[in-house]
Structures are given as structure tokens and as C-alpha cells.
C-alpha positions in Angstrom: 18.7 21.7 23.4 17.9 20.0 20.1 18.9 23.0 17.9 21.8 24.3 20.1 23.5 21.0 21.1 22.1 17.9 19.6 22.0 19.1 16.0 25.5 20.5 15.7 27.0 17.6 17.9 25.7 14.9 15.6 25.5 16.8 12.4 21.8 16.3 12.0 20.2 17.3 8.7 17.8 20.3 9.3 16.9 20.9 5.7 13.2 20.6 4.8 12.2 17.6 2.8 10.1 18.0 -0.3 6.4 17.6 0.5 4.8 15.9 -2.5 1.1 15.0 -2.9 -0.3 11.9 -4.5 -3.5 13.2 -6.3 -6.6 11.2 -7.1 -5.5 10.8 -10.7 -2.3 9.2 -9.6 -4.2 6.9 -7.1 -6.4 5.8 -10.0 -3.2 4.9 -12.0 -1.9 3.0 -9.0 -5.1 1.0 -8.4 -5.6 0.2 -12.1 -2.0 -1.1 -12.4 -2.2 -2.9 -9.1 -5.3 -5.0 -10.2 -4.7 -5.3 -14.0 -1.0 -4.9 -15.0 1.1 -5.6 -11.9 3.4 -8.6 -12.2 4.6 -8.7 -8.6 4.2 -12.0 -6.9 2.9 -11.5 -3.3 3.7 -14.2 -0.7 -0.1 -14.6 -0.5 -2.8 -13.1 -2.6 -4.6 -11.7 0.4 -1.8 -9.2 0.7 -2.7 -7.8 -2.8 -6.4 -7.4 -1.7 -5.3 -5.7 1.6 -3.1 -3.2 -0.2 -6.0 -2.1 -2.4 -8.2 -1.7 0.6 -5.6 0.3 2.5 -5.0 2.6 -0.6 -8.7 3.4 -0.9 -9.3 4.0 2.9 -6.2 6.1 3.2 -7.1 8.1 0.1 -10.7 8.7 1.3 -9.8 9.7 4.8 -6.4 11.4 4.7 -5.7 9.6 7.9 -2.3 8.9 9.4 -1.2 5.5 8.0 -0.3 4.4 11.6 -4.0 4.6 12.5 -5.1 2.4 9.6 -2.5 -0.2 8.6 -2.6 -3.2 10.8 -4.7 -1.4 13.4 -8.2 -2.2 12.2 -10.0 -5.0 14.0 -13.3 -6.5 12.9 -15.0 -4.7 15.9 -13.9 -1.4 14.3 -15.9 -2.2 11.1 -19.7 -2.5 10.7 -21.7 -3.0 7.5 -25.1 -1.5 7.7 -28.1 -1.8 5.4 -30.6 1.0 4.8 -33.9 1.1 2.9 -33.6 1.4 -0.9 -34.1 4.6 -2.7 -37.6 5.3 -4.2 -38.2 3.0 -7.2 -35.4 0.6 -6.3 -35.5 -2.8 -4.6 -32.0 -3.4 -3.2 -31.1 -2.0 0.2 -28.3 0.6 0.3 -25.1 -0.5 2.0 -22.8 1.6 4.2 -19.5 0.6 5.8 -18.8 2.3 9.2 -15.1 2.5 10.1 -13.8 3.5 13.5 -10.2 4.5 13.7 -9.0 4.2 17.4 -5.2 4.2 17.1 -5.1 8.0 16.8 -2.0 10.1 17.6 -2.3 11.5 21.1 -2.1 15.2 21.8 -1.9 16.5 25.4 -2.3 12.9 26.6 -5.7 12.5 24.8 -6.6 10.3 21.9 -9.9 11.0 20.1 -11.2 8.2 17.8 -12.6 9.1 14.4 -15.5 7.5 12.6 -16.2 7.4 8.8 -18.9 6.0 6.7 -18.3 4.6 3.2 -20.8 3.6 0.5 -20.8 1.8 -2.8 -19.0 3.7 -5.5 -20.0 3.9 -9.2 -16.2 3.8 -9.9 -15.6 0.3 -8.7 -11.8 0.7 -8.4 -12.5 3.3 -5.7 -15.1 1.2 -3.9 -13.8 0.1 -0.4 -16.7 -2.2 0.2 -15.5 -4.7 -2.5 -12.1 -5.6 -1.0 -13.2 -5.4 2.7 -16.4 -7.5 2.3 -14.3 -10.0 0.3 -11.9 -10.2 3.2 -14.8 -10.8 5.6 -16.2 -13.6 3.4 -12.8 -15.2 3.1 -12.5 -15.2 6.9 -16.1 -16.4 7.3 -16.4 -13.6 9.9 -20.1 -12.8 9.6 -22.3 -14.3 12.4 -25.0 -14.9 9.9 -24.4 -17.7 7.5 -24.3 -15.9 4.2 -23.6 -18.3 1.3 -23.1 -15.5 -1.3 -22.8 -11.7 -1.2 -26.1 -11.4 -3.1 -27.8 -12.9 0.0 -27.0 -9.6 1.8 -28.8 -7.6 -0.9 -31.9 -9.8 -0.6 -32.4 -8.6 3.0 -35.2 -6.2 3.8 -34.9 -3.4 6.4 -38.0 -3.9 8.7 -40.4 -0.9 9.0 -39.8 -0.7 12.8 -36.1 -0.2 12.3 -34.0 2.4 10.5 -31.3 -0.1 9.5 -29.9 -3.6 9.6 -26.5 -4.1 11.2 -24.4 -7.0 10.1 -22.6 -8.5 13.1 -19.4 -10.4 13.5 -18.7 -13.8 15.1 -17.4 -13.4 18.6 -14.1 -15.1 17.7 -13.4 -12.6 15.0 -14.3 -9.3 16.7 -10.9 -8.7 18.2 -8.8 -10.0 15.3 -7.1 -7.7 12.8 -8.7 -7.4 9.4 -5.4 -6.7 7.6 -3.1 -9.5 8.6 0.4 -10.8 7.7 1.4 -14.3 6.5 3.3 -17.0 8.4 5.0 -20.3 7.8 3.2 -23.5 8.4 4.0 -27.2 7.7 1.9 -26.9 4.5 3.5 -23.7 3.3 2.7 -20.0 3.6 -0.7 -19.2 5.2 -2.5 -16.1 6.4 -2.0 -15.6 10.2 -5.1 -15.5 12.3 -3.9 -12.9 14.8 -0.7 -11.4 13.4 -1.4 -7.9 12.2 0.2 -6.5 9.0 3.1 -4.3 9.9 3.3 -0.7 8.6 6.9 -1.2 7.4 5.8 -4.2 5.2 2.9 -2.3 3.7 5.2 0.7 3.1 7.5 -1.6 1.1 4.5 -2.8 -0.9 3.6 0.9 -1.7 7.2 1.8 -2.7 7.4 -1.2 -5.0 4.0 -0.4 -6.5 5.0 3.2 -7.2 8.2 2.1 -8.9 6.3 -0.4 -11.0 4.3 2.5 -12.6 7.5 4.4 -13.2 7.3 7.1 -10.5 10.6 9.0 -10.0 9.8 9.5 -6.3 9.9 6.7 -3.7 6.2 6.8 -2.8 5.2 7.3 0.9 1.9 6.9 2.6 2.1 10.5 3.7 2.1 11.5 0.0 -1.4 10.1 -0.2 -2.4 11.8 3.1 -1.1 15.1 1.7 -3.0 14.8 -1.6 -6.2 13.8 0.1 -5.8 16.5 2.7 -5.7 19.1 -0.1 -9.0 17.8 -1.4 -10.5 18.1 2.1 -9.1 21.5 2.6 -10.7 22.7 -0.6 -14.1 21.3 0.3 -14.4 21.7 4.1 -14.0 24.4 6.7 -10.6 24.4 8.6 -12.4 23.0 11.6 -13.9 20.1 9.7 -10.5 19.4 8.0 -8.7 19.4 11.3 -11.3 17.0 12.8 -10.9 14.5 10.0 -7.1 14.8 9.7 -6.6 14.7 13.5 -5.1 18.1 14.0 -5.9 19.5 17.4 -4.3 23.0 17.4 -7.6 24.6 16.4 -6.1 26.5 13.5 -4.3 25.8 10.3 -0.7 25.8 11.6 -0.2 22.1 11.4 -1.7 21.8 8.0 0.3 24.7 6.6 3.6 23.4 8.1 3.3 19.8 7.2 0.6 19.1 4.6 0.7 21.9 2.0 2.7 20.5 -0.9 6.0 22.1 -2.0 4.3 22.7 -5.4 1.8 25.6 -5.4 -1.2 24.1 -7.2 -2.6 27.5 -8.3 -2.6 29.4 -11.6 -0.8 32.4 -10.1 -0.3 33.8 -13.6 -4.0 34.0 -14.1 -4.6 35.4 -10.6 -2.0 38.2 -10.9 -2.3 39.1 -14.5 -6.0 38.4 -15.2 -5.3 36.1 -18.2 -7.4 33.1 -19.0 -6.8 30.4 -16.4 -5.4 27.0 -17.3 -5.8 25.2 -13.9 -5.6 21.8 -15.6 -2.2 22.5 -17.0 -0.9 23.8 -13.7 -2.3 20.7 -12.0 -0.6 18.4 -14.5 2.8 20.1 -13.9 2.4 19.4 -10.1 1.7 15.7 -10.4 4.4 13.2 -9.5 6.9 12.6 -12.4 6.2 9.2 -14.1 7.6 7.3 -17.0 6.6 3.7 -17.8 10.2 2.8 -18.9 11.8 3.7 -15.6 13.8 0.8 -14.0 12.1 -1.4 -11.5 15.1 -3.6 -10.6 18.9 -3.5 -10.5 21.0 -4.7 -13.4 23.6 -7.3 -12.8 26.3 -4.6 -13.0 24.5 -2.5 -10.3 24.2 -5.6 -8.1 27.9 -6.2 -8.5 28.6 -2.6 -7.4 26.5 -3.1 -4.3 28.3 -6.3 -3.4 31.6 -4.4 -3.5 30.7 -2.1 -0.6 33.5 -2.3 1.9 31.3 -2.6 5.0 29.1 -5.2 3.4 32.2 -7.2 2.4 33.4 -7.0 6.0 30.1 -8.3 7.4 30.0 -11.2 5.0 33.6 -12.1 5.7 33.0 -12.2 9.4 29.8 -14.3 8.8 31.8 -16.7 6.7 34.6 -16.9 9.3 32.1 -17.7 12.1 30.5 -20.4 9.8 33.9 -22.0 9.1 34.7 -22.1 12.9 31.4 -23.8 13.6 32.3 -26.5 11.0 35.8 -26.9 12.3 34.5 -27.5 15.8 32.4 -30.4 14.5 28.9 -28.8 14.6 26.8 -30.3 11.9 23.4 -28.7 12.6 22.3 -25.4 14.0 20.5 -27.2 16.9 23.9 -28.7 17.9 25.5 -25.3 18.1 22.5 -23.4 19.6 23.5 -21.2 22.5 27.2 -20.9 21.6 29.0 -17.7 21.1 29.9 -18.7 17.6 26.2 -19.1 16.6 25.5 -15.7 18.2 28.4 -14.1 16.2 27.2 -15.8 13.0 23.6 -14.6 13.5 24.8 -11.1 14.3 26.9 -10.7 11.1 24.2 -12.4 9.0 21.6 -9.9 10.2 24.0 -6.9 9.6 24.8 -8.1 6.1 21.2 -8.7 5.2 20.0 -5.3 6.5 22.9 -3.4 4.8 22.5 -5.3 1.5 18.8 -4.5 1.5 19.5 -0.8 2.3 22.2 -0.5 -0.3 20.1 -2.1 -3.1 17.2 0.2 -2.3 19.4 3.3 -2.4 21.1 2.1 -5.6 17.8 1.5 -7.3 16.5 4.9 -6.3 19.6 6.5 -7.8 19.2 4.5 -11.0 15.6 5.7 -11.2 16.6 9.3 -10.7 19.4 9.0 -13.3 16.8 7.6 -15.8 14.4 10.5 -15.3 17.3 13.0 -15.6 18.3 11.6 -19.0 15.2 10.1 -20.6 13.7 13.3 -21.9 17.1 14.6 -23.2 17.4 11.4 -25.2 13.8 11.6 -26.4 14.2 15.2 -27.6 17.5 14.3 -29.4 15.7 11.4 -31.2 12.9 13.7 -32.3 15.4 16.4 -33.5 16.9 13.6 -35.6 13.5 12.9 -37.2 12.5 9.9 -35.1 9.0 10.6 -33.8 7.5 8.5 -30.9 4.8 6.0 -31.6 1.3 7.3 -31.5 0.1 4.3 -29.6 2.1 2.0 -27.4 0.7 -1.5 -27.4 -0.1 -2.7 -23.9 2.0 -5.6 -22.7 0.5 -9.0 -22.9 0.0 -10.2 -19.3 -0.2 -13.8 -18.2 -1.7 -14.4 -14.8 -0.8 -17.5 -12.7 -4.3 -17.7 -11.2 -7.6 -17.7 -12.9 -9.1 -15.6 -10.1 -6.5 -12.9 -10.7 -7.2 -12.9 -14.4 -11.0 -12.6 -13.7 -10.6 -9.7 -11.3 -8.5 -7.9 -13.9 -11.2 -8.5 -16.6 -14.0 -7.4 -14.3 -12.3 -4.1 -13.4 -11.6 -3.5 -17.0 -15.2 -4.1 -18.0 -16.4 -1.8 -15.1 -14.5 1.1 -16.6 -16.7 0.9 -19.8 -20.1 0.6 -18.1 -22.3 3.6 -18.1 -25.6 2.2 -16.6 -25.6 1.9 -12.8 -27.9 -1.2 -12.8 -25.3 -3.1 -14.8 -22.6 -2.5 -12.2 -24.3 -4.5 -9.4 -24.0 -8.0 -10.9 -20.4 -7.2 -11.9 -19.8 -5.9 -8.4 -21.1 -9.1 -6.9 -18.9 -11.1 -9.2 -15.9 -9.1 -8.1 -16.7 -9.8 -4.4 -17.0 -13.5 -5.1 -13.8 -13.7 -7.1 -11.8 -11.5 -4.8 -12.9 -13.7 -1.9 -11.4 -16.7 -3.6 -8.3 -14.7 -4.4 -7.8 -14.0 -0.7 -7.4 -17.7 -0.2 -4.8 -18.3 -2.9 -1.0 -18.3 -3.3 0.0 -17.0 -6.7 3.0 -19.3 -7.1 5.2 -21.5 -4.9 6.7 -19.3 -2.2 10.2 -20.2 -1.2 10.7 -20.2 2.5 13.1 -21.3 5.2 11.3 -24.2 6.8 11.6 -24.6 10.5 13.1 -28.0 9.9 15.7 -26.5 7.5 18.0 -24.9 10.1 20.9 -26.8 8.6 20.4 -24.9 5.4 20.6 -21.7 7.3 23.8 -22.8 9.1 25.7 -24.1 6.0 24.1 -21.8 3.4 25.3 -18.4 2.3 
């Protein structure tokens, strides 16, 4: 029915989409940029911390984004302490994560559990952002004054571990939460889970900020991590982790093998010396730091000339003028009338279409840039203009001292070689990230509940 009637009747696109994979090297670039170089202003800084945590957990588990983003509650997480290694004093920490919102197959849903530990590469360490979120929420049942208090605990000899428990009021609350308006401004909601679509927008924006030609998707990360799992595990183990229930590799082959064949076929077929690193480099997502990240004024003008958008805005303005002509001075006065309903309808349509058109136009501008930038570069070099050997990093000014300190700490961590030096830096990162979770980077313009008149008479 789908192929024989629905598809031809509605002209549905049956072409296969390109399946790209975001490899671990690209994830490192994303996380480094996210913490150190990103200039984006989030409505609340907790959203920045949550995006880093989601990137790390998604990258380490190859899980479906719908099972992770906005779905984890505190009861799904548990920090556990184990006795130290021989010759060491600090206990070893593990984070146990239970993913329950798993895609059903045959009416059944099988939760998955993972364990994470501290990572010597701190930018990949999921414990840092997640324990910082817990401290920011004051969610631990025990009164820890500092993250170092946890590492002073001793696992008793009559137990194999110590489990850190949550306050009863926090157990059923989401860990990754959205923001909301309040009388004092933007604040983190207590029970409002972060929506997948919002985090998807954050990921696309982050990918564009590092110059990726492709509009990044969470499934690109799932595909890249799935490849790593496929190389290291048996098909049965891979299927278990990725949630494939067919019992064979059909689902993985059909949906998760990248369009690019990441193998040195030349070496395999001809027996020449392999160059797997070069083949792998050719398969990574195309990136250029000079790629556009926003529309120019001319491109915005082009978007605003769209005939359907012009129509929606004209109808919105007409409804607004009729409201004024009938004597309504505030939205509250006109609430419930057909005119307000018509105004709201066309305002929503105009906003949605404008957002869609701007996104499409920006993606087209990015593709046009990547199509021409290398031609221009080669022409310059053919004319004797060689590129600079070193591009000076941009000077970055942070609005908040906490953001600046987090950036410096991650930069310092990359140069540390001795593991014992990482622990105090890690503790400093947790403390500073905890404070970051409570801050707003800059004044966030919002439509206050008492400002309905502005909505009515504004554009």
C-alpha cells in the first residue's frame, strides 16, 4: 500500500539519504569548541553543560537520542564508589546509567544499563558534567559540601561498594531540563524535561559553528559510535547495546553502515602498503572554519521576499489593524475573539515558515561556500599566494568568569601527562561547572507574561 498507492499519490521521496558518521575525532573537535571557543549565548548556562553531557553519553553508548535526551531521571543514574587500586588512596567512581525509554519491538521494551568511569581525557569524562548538574540541584541525600568530600569516603570492608543516593524529591525529576520564564527572568524548570527538538537545534548550531558542511544530526553520532562498537564487539553484543532485536546484522547494515566505505580497498585488493589513516581522513565530515554561520543582510532580505511568508505577514497585520479599529487596546480585552485567533494563527504560520526558510537558506549558503572555497584557494596558490602556516586563534572574551575558568581548565588538562595531576583539576572543573549551571550568560530577552500588549501591537 505504501509503495503502490501512497508513494505515487503524494509523490513521496523514496531516494536513500546519505548516511554519514561522526567519528571520535570530530566529537573531540565539537567538545573542544563547545567549551573553549564557542560564542553562542544560551538562554541559561545549564543548557551548555547538558549539551556536553548528552554528546558524551550519546557518543559512548551509540544509543537512540530519543532514549537519552530529556528522558533520564535521577532515579536512572547512580554514582557508586569502589575500593581504590593497590597503592592508591582515593576510591574509584563509577556512574551507572539505566536507559528505559527504549524503542519497542514486538510490543516489548528492554531497558539498557551502562557503567561509566572517570576518563584521563577530561573532555570525554561524563562524570564531570553530570555530577556538576547533581551538585547544582543539591540532589544528593547526603550533605556534600564539596566534590572532594566524596573522594574522602572509604568503602567498608563488609561491602563491595558505596552507593550515593538521591533525595526523594529529586528521584523522579529529569536531569536534563529546559528553562522557563519567571518574574525574575529565565530560570531552569524543576520538572520540565529538555525536548529532543531543542537539543537537536543546539547540535546543528554547534556543528555549523565549527564549519561542518553537513547539518549535523544525533544519528550521525550514533552511526559513528556504532561503527566503533561493531569493530570491537560480536554482532550479538553490538545489537544488545544499540537496541537491535532482529538477532542478525540486517538492521545495522541497512541503517547504520555509513555511505562511505572506511576501508583501504586498494590495499586489500592489490596488496600494496595500507594507508588506513588517509582513507579515514577522506571519510570524515567536511569542515572549514571560515564557513558561514549566519545569514547576511542580503540573504535575510531574500527570505523575507518569499511569497507565502509575505502573505502570512500581511494577514497577521490585517488582523492586528482590525483589532485596533474595533477599540481593543490589550490582548486581554480581545481574548477569545475570532480576530485574536486569526492573528495568532497567522503569526504562528509566519514564525514557523520564517524559521524554516532561514535554516534552508543558511544550509544552502554553507553548501555554496564549500563548493567554491577550495577552487578559490587553489587559484590563489596558483597565483603565488600561499596560505599562512599558522592561523592565530581568535581572542575570546567570556561574559562569565566561570565560563572562562572552565575553558582554561580544559585547555590545561590537554597538556597534563601525569594522572595524579588530573584529579585536583577535575575537582576544580566540577566546582566551576556547578556554578556555571546556575548562571545566565547575558540578559535574555523574553516576552513577559505581563507584556501581552507588546505581543498584540508588536510585529
